C-alpha positions, 0 to 999 in steps of 0.5 A: 049845235049853234052857239048861244051867245050870252051877254059876256060874249066876245062879239057881243062885249067888243061889239056894244063897248064900241057903240054905247054912244052911238045905240047903233048896230051893223050887220051884213047879211048877204053882202046887204047892211042890216042895221039896229037902231034907235033912230030913223035914218034918213036914207029913202032907200033902205026898208024900215021895221019898227020894233021887230020881234024874233020871228022878224029877224030869224027870217031875214036872210030869207026876207034878203034872199027874195028881196035884191032891190033893198039896198038895206034894212034898217032895224029901228028899236028902244032897245037896241042892244036887246035887239043886237042880242035876240038876233045874234041867239042862234048863230055860232061865232067865229073871230077873225082879224084881219088888216088894211096895209099900206106901203112908203109909197103910199099903196094899199094892199088888196088880194085876189080870193075866189074871184073877188077883191078883197083883204086879208085876213082869217080867223082867231086861232085858240088863244091867239091874241087878234094883234097877232093874229091880224099880222099872221094872217097878212103874212100868211095870205100874200107872203108879205111881213114888215107890218107895224100896227098903226091904228085900231079899224074897229070891227065888220060883221057879217052872217053865213051858212057853213054846213047848215049851221049859221055863222056869224063872223066878227072880224077886228080891222087894223091899219098896217104900215109895210116898210118893205116897198112895192114887195112882191107878194105870194098868194096863199093859193090853197085859200083861194087867193090868185093874185096879191097887188099893191094899188093906189087909192081911189082904186078903179071903178072895176075893182070897187065893183068887184069887192063886198060893200063891207070892204068898200066901206072899211078901205074909205075908213083906212084911207081916212084914218091914213090921212089923219095921221 
């Protein structure tokens, strides 16, 4: 049975508290961003839907699948918070954590997972603290330790199906520094990871084209955060 998310759920509570002033929510569905917001966008390349009802929200995955030309969708509402809650109803909630890791030479840690360039992350265990989960997942997936968390990078949200059940995954991200230089990693092959790499920023176009839009946006945010330190 899918989890019905209430106002005090982890995803809703933490998401809304970060966006009270901006009144905007963002989730990736099939690697396309969907924005829940109050004000009309300036991006003419996004489809705008005004005051969508629950049936429109439920139809989003199929609609996006049938329209690959869309860069994104903007859902306009006088109450984005209520609209976000309606969207979340019916999804099973999964919490994950990960890190954007850089070393003292300024290179960033990337992994190759299931044929895509990605960043280390994974599910939070019951009763585990988010920060501890982020460090643990980096160590497990890459073999890279000696990490110090530097900054909270916020969260990303994406949906997928797991055995026919719709899932909304919230991933908590941190900027972290590795104190061991260009330490060679050990990919966790059981998780589909085939490579661990330290790469300069900005990364080559081939990597930008071979990663997920949400990961690319997160990396850009991390590079900016690092430069502001």
